[in-house]
ROGUPA-55837 format. One line per 8 residues: number of its first residue (from 1); their letters; for each residue x, y, z of N, C-alpha, C. Coordinates in steps of 0.05 Angstrom, whole numbers, plus 5000, padded with zeros to 4 digits. Example, Ala and Ser with C-alpha at 12.3 -4.5 7.8 and 13.67 -1.06 7.14 Angstrom:
% residues 2
1> AS> 5264/4886/5156/5246/4910/5156/5264/4934/5156  5257/4955/5142/5273/4979/5143/5258/5001/5157
This chain:
% residues 477
1> MRRAVRAF> 5730/6144/1827/5757/6155/1831/5756/6183/1843  5738/6200/1832/5735/6227/1842/5725/6228/1871  5707/6209/1878/5697/6208/1906/5719/6202/1925  5737/6184/1918/5759/6177/1936/5778/6200/1940  5783/6216/1918/5801/6239/1921/5788/6260/1938  5762/6265/1935/5748/6285/1951/5748/6277/1981  5744/6252/1987/5744/6243/2016/5772/6247/2028  5793/6242/2011/5820/6245/2021/5825/6274/2027
9> LIAFAILA> 5817/6293/2009/5822/6321/2014/5807/6331/2039  5782/6322/2043/5767/6331/2067/5781/6322/2092  5790/6296/2093/5804/6286/2117/5829/6301/2122  5844/6308/2100/5869/6323/2103/5864/6351/2114  5842/6364/2105/5835/6391/2115/5828/6391/2145  5813/6371/2152/5806/6369/2181/5831/6365/2198  5849/6347/2189/5874/6342/2204/5891/6366/2206  5892/6381/2184/5909/6406/2184/5897/6427/2202
17> AGAAGLAI> 5870/6430/2203/5858/6450/2220/5862/6443/2250  5861/6417/2256/5866/6409/2284/5894/6415/2293  5913/6409/2275/5941/6414/2282/5946/6444/2285  5934/6460/2267/5938/6489/2270/5925/6499/2296  5901/6489/2303/5889/6498/2328/5905/6491/2352  5917/6466/2351/5934/6458/2374/5958/6476/2377  5970/6483/2355/5994/6500/2356/5987/6528/2366  5964/6539/2356/5956/6566/2365/5948/6566/2394
25> GRSNGPLP> 5935/6544/2403/5927/6543/2431/5950/6542/2450  5972/6528/2441/5996/6526/2458/6012/6552/2458  6009/6568/2438/6025/6593/2436/6010/6615/2451  6025/6634/2462/6014/6657/2476/6010/6681/2459  6016/6679/2433/6013/6702/2415/5985/6706/2406  5980/6729/2392/5953/6735/2383/5944/6716/2361  5919/6712/2358/5908/6695/2337/5911/6707/2310  5914/6691/2289/5915/6701/2262/5889/6716/2255
33> EWLTALLP> 5891/6735/2236/5868/6751/2229/5847/6734/2216  5856/6715/2199/5835/6699/2185/5820/6682/2204  5835/6672/2227/5821/6656/2247/5803/6673/2265  5812/6698/2270/5795/6716/2286/5769/6723/2271  5771/6725/2245/5747/6730/2230/5728/6707/2230  5740/6683/2228/5723/6659/2228/5712/6653/2256  5728/6657/2277/5720/6650/2305/5722/6675/2322  5702/6693/2320/5704/6718/2336/5704/6713/2366
41> AAAKPSSA> 5691/6692/2374/5690/6685/2403/5717/6678/2414  5734/6666/2397/5760/6658/2406/5779/6681/2410  5771/6704/2398/5789/6727/2401/5789/6739/2429  5769/6731/2446/5766/6742/2473/5768/6719/2493  5792/6710/2499/5794/6688/2518/5786/6697/2546  5774/6678/2561/5765/6683/2588/5789/6689/2606  5786/6709/2622/5808/6717/2640/5810/6697/2663  5834/6690/2670/5838/6671/2692/5833/6685/2718
49> KSEATGPI> 5826/6670/2737/5820/6680/2764/5845/6692/2776  5844/6717/2784/5867/6730/2796/5874/6717/2823  5900/6717/2828/5910/6705/2852/5903/6724/2876  5899/6711/2900/5893/6727/2924/5918/6742/2933  5914/6766/2943/5936/6783/2952/5930/6793/2980  5951/6804/2992/5948/6815/3019/5955/6795/3040  5956/6804/3065/5963/6786/3087/5941/6765/3093  5950/6743/3105/5931/6722/3112/5915/6731/3136
57> IYYRNPDG> 5888/6730/3134/5870/6739/3155/5865/6716/3174  5858/6693/3163/5852/6670/3180/5854/6645/3162  5849/6622/3173/5850/6597/3159/5822/6584/3161  5813/6572/3139/5787/6560/3138/5789/6530/3134  5768/6515/3141/5767/6486/3138/5768/6479/3108  5786/6460/3100/5788/6453/3072/5763/6439/3061  5747/6428/3079/5723/6413/3070/5698/6431/3068  5702/6457/3072/5679/6476/3070/5662/6478/3095
65> LPDYSETP> 5671/6465/3117/5656/6467/3142/5659/6494/3155  5639/6503/3171/5641/6529/3184/5660/6528/3208  5686/6524/3202/5706/6521/3223/5730/6538/3214  5739/6555/3232/5760/6575/3225/5782/6575/3247  5805/6584/3240/5828/6585/3259/5845/6609/3253  5856/6621/3274/5873/6644/3271/5902/6635/3263  5909/6610/3269/5935/6600/3263/5933/6575/3246  5955/6567/3232/5954/6543/3215/5948/6519/3232
73> KKTSSGKE> 5932/6501/3221/5925/6476/3235/5916/6455/3215  5911/6431/3224/5902/6409/3207/5876/6398/3217  5861/6386/3199/5836/6372/3207/5843/6345/3219  5823/6331/3229/5827/6305/3241/5838/6285/3221  5832/6290/3195/5842/6272/3174/5869/6280/3163  5881/6301/3173/5908/6309/3165/5909/6330/3144  5886/6341/3135/5886/6362/3114/5894/6389/3126  5910/6404/3111/5918/6431/3119/5894/6450/3116
81> YLPVRASE> 5890/6468/3136/5870/6489/3133/5879/6509/3111  5860/6519/3095/5867/6537/3073/5869/6566/3082  5890/6580/3074/5893/6608/3082/5873/6626/3067  5863/6646/3080/5845/6666/3068/5858/6693/3071  5864/6705/3047/5878/6731/3047/5859/6755/3047  5871/6778/3050/5855/6803/3053/5838/6809/3028  5849/6802/3004/5834/6808/2980/5811/6790/2974  5810/6767/2988/5788/6749/2983/5763/6758/2996
89> DVDFEEKA> 5741/6750/2986/5715/6758/2997/5710/6744/3024  5710/6759/3045/5705/6748/3072/5678/6758/3081  5659/6741/3081/5631/6749/3087/5620/6729/3107  5614/6739/3132/5602/6722/3152/5572/6726/3154  5561/6742/3137/5532/6747/3138/5517/6725/3124  5494/6718/3135/5478/6698/3122/5463/6711/3098  5459/6695/3077/5443/6704/3055/5414/6707/3064  5400/6725/3051/5372/6729/3058/5357/6703/3052
97> PEVATAKD> 5339/6695/3070/5325/6670/3066/5308/6671/3040  5310/6648/3026/5295/6646/3000/5265/6645/3004  5256/6640/3029/5228/6638/3033/5214/6665/3031  5230/6686/3033/5218/6713/3032/5214/6721/3003  5195/6708/2990/5189/6714/2962/5161/6723/2959  5156/6737/2937/5129/6746/2932/5113/6724/2918  5088/6728/2914/5071/6708/2902/5079/6700/2874  5091/6719/2860/5099/6714/2832/5126/6700/2830
105> GERGRIRF> 5137/6691/2854/5162/6677/2854/5187/6695/2856  5184/6721/2856/5206/6739/2858/5210/6748/2887  5233/6760/2893/5240/6769/2919/5220/6791/2927  5213/6793/2953/5194/6813/2962/5206/6841/2960  5190/6861/2965/5199/6888/2963/5218/6895/2986  5239/6910/2979/5258/6918/2999/5246/6939/3016  5245/6935/3042/5234/6954/3061/5253/6977/3066  5278/6970/3071/5299/6991/3077/5326/6977/3076
113> YRNPMGLP> 5347/6992/3080/5374/6982/3082/5385/6988/3109  5398/6968/3121/5409/6973/3148/5440/6973/3147  5451/6986/3168/5480/6989/3169/5494/6962/3172  5515/6957/3156/5528/6930/3156/5543/6925/3182  5550/6946/3197/5565/6943/3222/5547/6940/3246  5521/6939/3242/5503/6935/3265/5495/6960/3279  5502/6983/3268/5495/7009/3280/5465/7015/3275  5452/7029/3293/5423/7035/3289/5420/7057/3268
121> DTSPTPKK> 5427/7050/3243/5426/7069/3221/5413/7055/3197  5393/7066/3186/5379/7055/3162/5377/7075/3140  5371/7065/3116/5369/7083/3093/5347/7072/3075  5330/7089/3064/5309/7080/3045/5321/7072/3018  5346/7081/3012/5358/7075/2986/5386/7062/2991  5396/7048/2971/5423/7035/2974/5444/7057/2979  5463/7050/2997/5485/7069/3003/5508/7054/3015  5530/7067/3020/5553/7055/3032/5560/7070/3058
129> DSMGMDYI> 5573/7056/3076/5581/7069/3101/5608/7082/3098  5619/7093/3119/5644/7107/3117/5667/7090/3109  5665/7063/3112/5686/7045/3105/5682/7033/3077  5661/7042/3063/5656/7032/3036/5640/7007/3034  5629/6998/3056/5613/6973/3057/5584/6980/3049  5572/6962/3032/5545/6966/3024/5525/6961/3047  5505/6978/3049/5483/6973/3068/5468/6947/3060  5458/6933/3080/5445/6907/3075/5415/6911/3072
137> PVYEGEQD> 5404/6900/3050/5375/6903/3046/5358/6886/3065  5336/6896/3073/5317/6882/3090/5291/6880/3074  5282/6854/3069/5260/6850/3051/5234/6846/3067  5212/6850/3053/5186/6844/3064/5182/6814/3064  5167/6805/3083/5160/6777/3084/5181/6759/3097  5203/6770/3106/5223/6754/3120/5211/6745/3147  5212/6719/3152/5200/6709/3176/5221/6709/3198  5215/6721/3220/5234/6723/3242/5219/6725/3268
145> DDSSVKVS> 5229/6714/3289/5216/6716/3315/5222/6743/3327  5201/6758/3334/5204/6785/3344/5220/6786/3370  5220/6764/3386/5233/6765/3412/5261/6753/3411  5271/6745/3388/5297/6733/3386/5313/6745/3363  5338/6740/3363/5356/6749/3342/5372/6726/3332  5377/6725/3306/5392/6703/3294/5419/6713/3285  5440/6697/3292/5467/6705/3286/5479/6682/3270  5493/6689/3248/5505/6668/3231/5526/6652/3246
153> AGKLQKAG> 5530/6628/3236/5550/6610/3248/5578/6622/3245  5584/6635/3222/5610/6647/3219/5615/6669/3239  5595/6686/3244/5599/6707/3263/5601/6696/3292  5587/6675/3298/5589/6663/3325/5617/6652/3329  5627/6639/3307/5654/6627/3309/5675/6649/3312  5672/6671/3297/5692/6692/3297/5691/6707/3324  5668/6711/3335/5665/6726/3361/5672/6709/3385  5673/6682/3382/5680/6665/3404/5657/6663/3425
161> VQTEVAER> 5632/6659/3415/5609/6657/3432/5610/6630/3447  5606/6631/3473/5606/6607/3489/5580/6607/3506  5570/6583/3511/5545/6580/3526/5549/6560/3549  5531/6560/3568/5531/6541/3590/5502/6538/3599  5497/6517/3614/5470/6512/3624/5467/6523/3653  5444/6533/3659/5438/6542/3687/5437/6519/3705  5452/6520/3727/5455/6497/3745/5444/6504/3773  5434/6484/3786/5425/6488/3814/5448/6481/3833
169> RTLNTVVR> 5457/6501/3847/5480/6498/3865/5475/6511/3892  5491/6502/3911/5491/6516/3937/5510/6539/3935  5499/6563/3937/5515/6588/3932/5525/6599/3958  5550/6600/3961/5563/6611/3986/5577/6637/3978  5570/6658/3992/5582/6684/3987/5600/6691/4010  5624/6699/4005/5644/6706/4025/5645/6737/4027  5639/6747/4050/5640/6776/4056/5667/6781/4069  5682/6798/4057/5709/6805/4067/5709/6834/4078
177> APGTIQED> 5722/6837/4101/5723/6864/4113/5745/6865/4133  5757/6889/4138/5777/6891/4159/5765/6894/4186  5780/6888/4207/5771/6890/4234/5794/6894/4253  5787/6899/4279/5807/6902/4300/5800/6884/4324  5821/6875/4338/5817/6860/4362/5811/6879/4386  5791/6872/4401/5784/6888/4425/5779/6870/4448  5781/6881/4473/5776/6866/4497/5746/6860/4500  5741/6838/4512/5713/6831/4519/5705/6848/4543
185> ERRKSVVS> 5684/6864/4539/5676/6882/4560/5666/6868/4585  5657/6843/4581/5647/6828/4604/5670/6815/4621  5694/6817/4611/5717/6805/4625/5736/6827/4635  5725/6850/4643/5741/6872/4654/5730/6880/4681  5748/6888/4698/5739/6897/4725/5759/6918/4736  5750/6933/4755/5767/6953/4768/5769/6946/4798  5790/6955/4811/5794/6952/4840/5792/6980/4852  5772/6984/4869/5769/7010/4883/5757/7004/4911
193> LRFEGFID> 5758/7024/4928/5749/7021/4956/5722/7035/4960  5706/7024/4979/5680/7036/4986/5682/7053/5012  5706/7057/5020/5711/7072/5044/5738/7087/5040  5742/7107/5057/5768/7121/5056/5789/7105/5069  5812/7101/5054/5833/7084/5066/5860/7094/5058  5880/7080/5068/5908/7087/5063/5922/7061/5055  5937/7064/5034/5951/7040/5023/5978/7038/5037  5981/7017/5052/6006/7012/5067/6028/7003/5048
201> SVGNVTTG> 6021/6984/5030/6041/6974/5011/6026/6961/4987  6039/6961/4964/6028/6949/4940/6045/6924/4934  6031/6903/4925/6045/6878/4919/6062/6881/4894  6077/6859/4889/6096/6860/4866/6081/6855/4840  6064/6874/4833/6048/6872/4808/6051/6899/4793  6052/6898/4768/6054/6922/4751/6035/6919/4727  6035/6940/4712/6018/6939/4687/6029/6917/4669  6011/6900/4660/6018/6877/4643/6022/6851/4658
209> THVHKGQQ> 6023/6853/4685/6026/6828/4700/6000/6812/4700  6004/6786/4696/5980/6768/4697/5976/6760/4726  5952/6764/4736/5945/6757/4763/5922/6737/4763  5920/6723/4785/5899/6704/4789/5879/6714/4810  5855/6704/4808/5834/6712/4827/5843/6706/4856  5841/6725/4874/5849/6721/4902/5878/6729/4908  5894/6734/4888/5922/6742/4892/5923/6769/4905  5941/6773/4925/5943/6798/4939/5954/6820/4921
217> LMRIYGPN> 5939/6843/4921/5948/6866/4905/5960/6887/4923  5949/6891/4948/5959/6913/4966/5949/6908/4994  5961/6922/5013/5952/6922/5041/5941/6950/5047  5916/6950/5060/5901/6975/5065/5894/6977/5094  5894/7002/5103/5883/7008/5130/5860/7028/5125  5837/7021/5137/5814/7038/5135/5800/7042/5162  5798/7066/5172/5785/7070/5199/5757/7060/5199  5741/7067/5179/5713/7058/5178/5711/7027/5177
225> LSSAAAEY> 5729/7015/5162/5729/6985/5161/5736/6973/5188  5756/6985/5201/5763/6975/5228/5741/6978/5248  5726/7001/5247/5704/7005/5265/5682/6985/5260  5676/6979/5235/5656/6958/5229/5665/6931/5238  5691/6925/5236/5702/6900/5244/5700/6897/5275  5704/6919/5289/5702/6918/5319/5673/6913/5327  5654/6925/5314/5626/6921/5320/5618/6892/5315  5628/6880/5294/5622/6852/5287/5635/6834/5308
233> LSALNARP> 5659/6840/5316/5673/6824/5336/5657/6825/5363  5647/6848/5371/5631/6850/5396/5606/6833/5394  5594/6833/5372/5570/6816/5369/5577/6786/5370  5601/6779/5360/5609/6751/5361/5616/6743/5390  5628/6761/5406/5637/6754/5432/5615/6756/5453  5593/6768/5446/5571/6771/5466/5560/6744/5473  5554/6740/5501/5543/6714/5509/5513/6715/5504  5502/6692/5499/5473/6691/5495/5458/6701/5520
241> GVGISDQA> 5436/6716/5515/5420/6726/5536/5427/6753/5547  5448/6766/5536/5456/6792/5545/5445/6814/5528  5426/6808/5510/5412/6828/5494/5421/6830/5466  5441/6814/5457/5450/6814/5430/5436/6792/5415  5419/6800/5397/5403/6780/5383/5418/6772/5357  5408/6751/5345/5419/6741/5319/5416/6762/5297  5394/6778/5299/5390/6799/5279/5412/6820/5280  5421/6827/5305/5443/6847/5308/5469/6835/5297
249> LKGARRRL> 5473/6809/5300/5498/6796/5290/5498/6797/5259  5475/6791/5248/5473/6792/5219/5477/6820/5208  5466/6840/5223/5470/6868/5215/5499/6877/5216  5513/6868/5236/5542/6876/5238/5558/6863/5215  5551/6838/5208/5565/6825/5186/5557/6839/5159  5532/6846/5156/5523/6859/5132/5538/6886/5127  5544/6900/5149/5558/6925/5146/5586/6921/5135  5599/6899/5143/5626/6893/5132/5623/6886/5102
257> ENLDAPEK> 5603/6871/5096/5599/6863/5068/5593/6887/5050  5578/6907/5061/5572/6931/5046/5596/6948/5041  5615/6946/5059/5641/6960/5055/5660/6944/5036  5649/6922/5026/5664/6905/5007/5689/6893/5020  5686/6887/5046/5709/6874/5060/5713/6846/5048  5738/6838/5043/5743/6812/5032/5733/6789/5050  5725/6767/5038/5715/6744/5053/5736/6733/5072  5761/6733/5063/5783/6723/5081/5786/6741/5105
265> FIADIERT> 5782/6767/5102/5784/6786/5125/5762/6779/5145  5738/6774/5137/5716/6768/5155/5721/6740/5168  5730/6721/5152/5736/6695/5163/5757/6695/5184  5778/6712/5180/5799/6714/5200/5788/6725/5227  5769/6744/5226/5758/6755/5250/5742/6733/5265  5727/6718/5250/5711/6696/5263/5729/6675/5274  5752/6670/5262/5770/6648/5271/5787/6657/5294  5799/6681/5292/5818/6690/5312/5806/6707/5334
273> REIPAYVS> 5782/6717/5330/5768/6736/5347/5786/6760/5353  5800/6769/5332/5816/6793/5333/5811/6810/5308  5818/6836/5311/5814/6854/5288/5841/6859/5276  5846/6850/5250/5872/6855/5237/5876/6885/5233  5901/6894/5235/5907/6922/5232/5905/6930/5202  5912/6912/5184/5912/6918/5155/5896/6896/5141  5886/6903/5119/5870/6885/5102/5886/6879/5077  5890/6853/5071/5902/6845/5046/5881/6845/5024
281> WPAPQDGE> 5884/6863/5004/5863/6866/4984/5869/6847/4960  5850/6830/4953/5856/6809/4932/5847/6819/4905  5857/6805/4884/5849/6810/4856/5821/6798/4852  5802/6812/4840/5775/6802/4837/5772/6781/4815  5792/6777/4796/5789/6758/4774/5817/6752/4763  5818/6732/4746/5842/6726/4730/5844/6747/4707  5869/6753/4700/5873/6771/4678/5898/6787/4680  5901/6805/4662/5925/6822/4662/5918/6850/4673
289> IVERNAVN> 5937/6861/4688/5933/6888/4698/5938/6908/4675  5918/6921/4667/5921/6940/4645/5924/6969/4655  5920/6973/4681/5924/7000/4693/5929/6997/4722  5950/7011/4732/5956/7010/4761/5960/7039/4770  5943/7048/4789/5945/7074/4801/5953/7074/4830  5953/7051/4843/5959/7048/4872/5989/7052/4876  5995/7068/4897/6023/7074/4904/6026/7071/4934  6049/7061/4942/6054/7057/4971/6049/7084/4986
297> GMRAAPGD> 6033/7082/5008/6029/7104/5026/6008/7124/5017  5995/7120/4994/5976/7140/4984/5950/7137/4999  5935/7159/4998/5908/7159/5009/5889/7154/4986  5870/7135/4991/5851/7127/4970/5823/7135/4979  5810/7151/4963/5783/7159/4969/5763/7138/4958  5739/7138/4968/5720/7118/4958/5715/7122/4928  5717/7101/4913/5712/7102/4884/5736/7106/4867  5759/7113/4878/5783/7116/4862/5791/7090/4850
305> VLFRIAAH> 5798/7090/4824/5806/7066/4809/5836/7062/4816  5841/7040/4831/5869/7034/4839/5881/7014/4819  5866/6995/4809/5875/6976/4789/5853/6971/4769  5861/6965/4744/5842/6957/4723/5853/6931/4712  5836/6910/4712/5844/6883/4704/5825/6874/4681  5838/6861/4661/5822/6851/4638/5832/6822/4632  5812/6805/4628/5818/6777/4620/5818/6775/4589  5838/6761/4577/5840/6759/4548/5837/6731/4538
313> DVVWVLVD> 5825/6713/4554/5820/6686/4544/5800/6685/4522  5783/6705/4520/5764/6709/4498/5765/6738/4490  5767/6743/4464/5768/6771/4454/5747/6775/4433  5743/6800/4427/5724/6808/4406/5739/6817/4381  5727/6813/4358/5736/6825/4333/5713/6843/4323  5718/6868/4322/5698/6888/4313/5703/6893/4284  5683/6887/4267/5686/6889/4238/5665/6909/4227  5674/6926/4209/5656/6945/4196/5648/6934/4169
321> IAERDLSL> 5622/6927/4165/5612/6915/4141/5599/6936/4124  5604/6936/4098/5591/6955/4080/5560/6951/4081  5547/6973/4077/5517/6973/4079/5504/6953/4060  5516/6950/4036/5504/6932/4016/5506/6903/4024  5526/6896/4042/5530/6868/4050/5516/6862/4076  5502/6881/4088/5491/6877/4115/5469/6855/4114  5454/6854/4092/5432/6834/4090/5443/6806/4089  5469/6802/4083/5480/6775/4081/5489/6765/4108
329> IALGQTAS> 5491/6782/4128/5502/6775/4154/5480/6766/4173  5485/6744/4187/5465/6734/4207/5480/6724/4231  5467/6724/4254/5479/6714/4279/5486/6684/4276  5509/6677/4287/5517/6649/4287/5534/6641/4263  5537/6659/4243/5554/6652/4220/5583/6649/4228  5597/6631/4214/5625/6626/4220/5642/6647/4206  5662/6656/4220/5680/6676/4210/5709/6667/4213  5725/6671/4191/5753/6664/4192/5769/6690/4195
337> VRLRAYPD> 5786/6691/4215/5802/6715/4221/5831/6709/4216  5843/6726/4200/5872/6723/4195/5885/6749/4204  5904/6747/4223/5918/6770/4234/5942/6776/4218  5947/6802/4215/5971/6810/4201/5996/6803/4216  5994/6800/4242/6018/6792/4257/6023/6762/4254  6002/6746/4248/6005/6717/4245/5992/6709/4219  6004/6715/4196/5990/6710/4170/5986/6681/4164  6001/6663/4177/5999/6635/4171/5978/6621/4188
345> RIFTGKVT> 5966/6635/4207/5946/6623/4225/5919/6634/4219  5899/6617/4220/5871/6625/4216/5856/6619/4242  5843/6639/4253/5826/6636/4277/5797/6636/4269  5782/6619/4281/5754/6615/4274/5736/6624/4298  5716/6640/4292/5697/6649/4312/5669/6651/4301  5650/6662/4317/5622/6664/4309/5613/6693/4311  5595/6700/4293/5582/6726/4295/5562/6726/4318  5567/6743/4338/5550/6742/4362/5533/6767/4364
353> LIYPHLMA> 5539/6788/4349/5522/6812/4352/5525/6829/4327  5502/6840/4318/5501/6861/4297/5492/6886/4310  5510/6906/4312/5503/6930/4326/5479/6944/4312  5462/6957/4328/5437/6968/4317/5439/6993/4302  5462/7007/4303/5465/7033/4290/5485/7031/4267  5479/7047/4246/5497/7049/4223/5515/7074/4227  5540/7072/4219/5558/7095/4221/5554/7112/4196  5543/7136/4200/5535/7153/4178/5560/7162/4162
361> ETRTARIR> 5583/7166/4175/5606/7176/4161/5617/7156/4140  5617/7131/4147/5628/7111/4129/5607/7093/4116  5582/7096/4123/5560/7079/4113/5566/7050/4117  5575/7043/4141/5581/7016/4148/5567/7008/4174  5563/6983/4177/5551/6972/4202/5571/6955/4216  5571/6956/4242/5591/6942/4258/5579/6916/4268  5595/6895/4266/5587/6869/4277/5609/6859/4296  5602/6841/4314/5620/6831/4334/5624/6801/4330
369> IELPNPDE> 5649/6793/4330/5657/6764/4328/5672/6757/4353  5665/6735/4366/5679/6726/4389/5699/6705/4382  5724/6708/4392/5745/6689/4387/5757/6678/4413  5759/6652/4415/5774/6641/4438/5804/6648/4435  5817/6654/4458/5845/6662/4457/5860/6648/4480  5861/6621/4479/5873/6607/4502/5902/6613/4507  5918/6617/4485/5946/6622/4488/5952/6652/4488  5931/6669/4487/5933/6698/4489/5952/6710/4469
377> VLRPDMYA> 5952/6700/4445/5968/6713/4424/5952/6736/4411  5926/6736/4415/5909/6757/4404/5909/6781/4424  5919/6803/4415/5922/6826/4432/5904/6849/4423  5894/6864/4441/5876/6886/4434/5889/6905/4414  5872/6916/4396/5880/6935/4375/5896/6924/4353  5899/6897/4351/5911/6884/4328/5892/6887/4304  5904/6890/4280/5888/6891/4255/5884/6862/4246  5860/6858/4234/5853/6831/4225/5838/6833/4199
385> DVEIATGT> 5841/6813/4182/5826/6810/4157/5805/6787/4162  5780/6794/4159/5758/6776/4166/5744/6767/4141  5737/6741/4140/5720/6730/4119/5697/6716/4132  5673/6724/4124/5648/6712/4135/5634/6696/4114  5630/6671/4119/5616/6654/4099/5586/6657/4103  5573/6667/4081/5545/6670/4082/5532/6652/4061  5506/6650/4061/5491/6633/4043/5474/6613/4057  5459/6598/4042/5441/6578/4052/5449/6550/4042
393> EAPVVTVS> 5440/6530/4056/5446/6503/4048/5429/6493/4024  5406/6507/4019/5388/6499/3998/5400/6507/3971  5401/6489/3951/5412/6497/3924/5393/6515/3910  5404/6533/3893/5388/6552/3878/5398/6552/3849  5382/6563/3831/5390/6565/3803/5410/6587/3800  5433/6580/3788/5455/6599/3785/5466/6598/3757  5478/6620/3748/5493/6622/3723/5519/6637/3729  5538/6636/3710/5563/6651/3714/5558/6681/3714
401> SSAVIDSG> 5574/6695/3728/5571/6724/3730/5572/6737/3703  5589/6726/3684/5592/6738/3658/5567/6735/3641  5548/6718/3649/5524/6713/3633/5504/6736/3636  5506/6752/3657/5487/6773/3663/5496/6800/3651  5479/6813/3636/5484/6840/3626/5468/6859/3643  5482/6875/3659/5469/6892/3678/5472/6921/3669  5450/6933/3661/5450/6961/3652/5443/6980/3674  5439/6970/3698/5431/6987/3720/5401/6987/3724
409> ERQIVLLD> 5386/6992/3702/5357/6992/3704/5345/6964/3700  5359/6947/3685/5349/6920/3681/5373/6901/3679  5367/6875/3685/5387/6854/3683/5376/6833/3664  5392/6826/3644/5383/6806/3625/5404/6785/3621  5396/6761/3611/5413/6741/3601/5404/6734/3573  5422/6722/3557/5415/6714/3530/5410/6684/3529  5386/6676/3523/5378/6648/3523/5384/6637/3495  5399/6615/3495/5406/6602/3470/5384/6583/3462
417> KGDGRFEP> 5370/6589/3440/5347/6573/3431/5355/6554/3408  5381/6552/3402/5390/6534/3381/5389/6546/3353  5405/6534/3335/5405/6543/3307/5413/6572/3304  5430/6582/3322/5439/6609/3321/5420/6630/3330  5398/6622/3343/5378/6641/3353/5382/6646/3383  5379/6671/3391/5383/6679/3419/5361/6698/3427  5351/6694/3451/5329/6710/3461/5338/6725/3487  5336/6751/3487/5341/6766/3512/5320/6759/3533
425> RAVKLGRR> 5328/6753/3557/5309/6746/3578/5315/6762/3603  5296/6778/3612/5299/6793/3637/5299/6774/3661  5316/6779/3680/5319/6761/3703/5319/6778/3729  5313/6765/3751/5315/6777/3777/5338/6763/3792  5357/6779/3801/5382/6768/3813/5379/6765/3843  5396/6747/3854/5397/6743/3883/5425/6745/3893  5434/6726/3908/5461/6726/3919/5482/6723/3898  5506/6731/3905/5530/6728/3888/5551/6714/3904
433> GDGRIEIK> 5568/6698/3890/5590/6685/3903/5603/6664/3886  5629/6661/3889/5644/6641/3874/5642/6645/3844  5639/6670/3835/5637/6675/3807/5610/6669/3795  5590/6665/3811/5563/6658/3801/5542/6676/3814  5519/6677/3801/5497/6694/3810/5472/6677/3812  5457/6681/3834/5431/6667/3837/5410/6681/3819  5395/6664/3805/5373/6674/3788/5347/6667/3802  5333/6687/3813/5308/6682/3827/5285/6679/3807
441> EGLAENDK> 5284/6695/3786/5263/6693/3766/5274/6697/3739  5262/6684/3719/5269/6688/3691/5282/6664/3678  5295/6646/3693/5308/6623/3682/5300/6598/3698  5302/6575/3685/5297/6549/3698/5323/6533/3696  5325/6512/3712/5348/6495/3711/5351/6483/3683  5377/6481/3674/5384/6469/3648/5378/6487/3625  5369/6512/3629/5367/6531/3607/5395/6539/3598  5400/6541/3572/5426/6547/3561/5428/6577/3557
449> VVVSANFL> 5449/6590/3568/5453/6618/3566/5481/6624/3555  5484/6648/3544/5510/6657/3533/5527/6668/3556  5552/6660/3557/5570/6670/3578/5594/6685/3567  5597/6684/3540/5620/6699/3528/5610/6712/3502  5619/6736/3497/5611/6752/3474/5582/6758/3473  5569/6759/3497/5540/6765/3497/5534/6794/3491  5554/6812/3494/5548/6840/3487/5544/6843/3457  5558/6826/3441/5554/6828/3412/5526/6820/3404
457> IDAESNLK> 5516/6798/3416/5489/6789/3410/5468/6809/3421  5474/6820/3444/5455/6840/3455/5454/6865/3437  5477/6872/3425/5476/6895/3406/5460/6888/3382  5462/6863/3372/5445/6855/3349/5416/6856/3357  5409/6847/3381/5381/6847/3390/5370/6876/3392  5387/6894/3404/5378/6922/3406/5375/6935/3379  5392/6927/3360/5390/6938/3333/5363/6929/3320  5357/6903/3324/5333/6892/3312/5308/6906/3324
465> AALNGLDS> 5309/6910/3350/5286/6924/3363/5283/6952/3352  5306/6966/3348/5304/6993/3338/5294/6994/3309  5303/6974/3293/5293/6973/3266/5263/6966/3264  5255/6948/3282/5226/6941/3282/5210/6965/3291  5220/6980/3311/5205/7004/3319/5205/7025/3297  5227/7027/3282/5227/7046/3260/5208/7038/3238  5207/7012/3232/5190/7002/3211/5160/7006/3219  5154/7000/3244/5126/7004/3253/5118/7033/3252
473> GEKSQ> 5137/7051/3258/5132/7079/3256/5126/7088/3227  5141/7076/3208/5136/7083/3180/5109/7074/3171  5101/7050/3180/5075/7039/3173/5052/7055/3184  5056/7065/3209/5035/7081/3222/5031/7107/3208  5052/7117/3195/5049/7142/3180/5034/7137/3154
């Protein structure tokens, strides 16, 4: 009977203690003193995790993947990206590799502390930078490739690093330069006399008139020309056997030719056996009269320029090329010419001459482009914008222009070796064009290089080199 009563009392005490614990647990008040004395650990409840505060910095993948977004988005399975606020721990740095341990299983000795912002600043003891960030320890025994730098996936994602492969392409560079239309020097002529003469009348031609070869420009009387014509006529009229030889006949005709007598004038003497009083002086070529000095009744001395004629069926474009682009220009290259007077038309010509002298004042070289001008819309002294296509047909290894970091003394690209490792590679550059650069040395086809945010990785590489040099200096001491 006593055993049954004892068992009942024990069960009742256990049930009462459970009910009291449930009630106390649900209440937010302090624990009773007798329970605090019995359960001292219960008097210090664990603090709940404080809620994140501050503005949202970015959004992270809900599955824990290294994927981040500046704006709200969803995964492929429809899950919302989780917001990360300013108070939460945002750390894109990789943890120090666990392989860097000493023989006794503990972490190796700390060699120094480096600046968390990547600046070339180290400290032998722990410290903080001006923003309150702890310096990062660098341990002994950490294995790393001296020629490469490793960047965490989070930092690559945040910086927006992009890569591409080096491709073999045909690189065409377009050289652009201004130019002017000029007359072809080989299609110009002047009209002048080789004897003293008098202009009886000038034809109906003025400056700007288009004339054809043989068209009459003026009528001239010249005493010396008439005297030579009379001598030639006497030789023609002489009967055979009277002492006038064929050699004398040829000499008389040659005198007329030396005076530049027109062929029609000589032919008329031979046909009519008379000496014309005036000579009709013809135009020596097709073209426009660009200068007229002949006036009715004037006296013309030998060598005076009476007319100047220029043909414009072919014109020149004289272009001043910058000295740095001169090596890209070669004879025979195709040039596209766009005139400011006709912006919708493109004229095509060839590079026919590279002038041998450089203009010291402007450090430019002059080249000549010939353009056909059948409708004569190209007029001398017009301004033109010229594009010359340069390059070779053979494909070469090229990368985007943004992939090259040019410091002036050296040119490098960042080679992507995978797993977040990048190696600076010195290269030798060639031609440029279409947003790409030829790589003569340093890269092979299909090598992957960084084309965006490469300055960040280059800064990491320079920091590592500086730290390695500092460390080696400490060891040498």
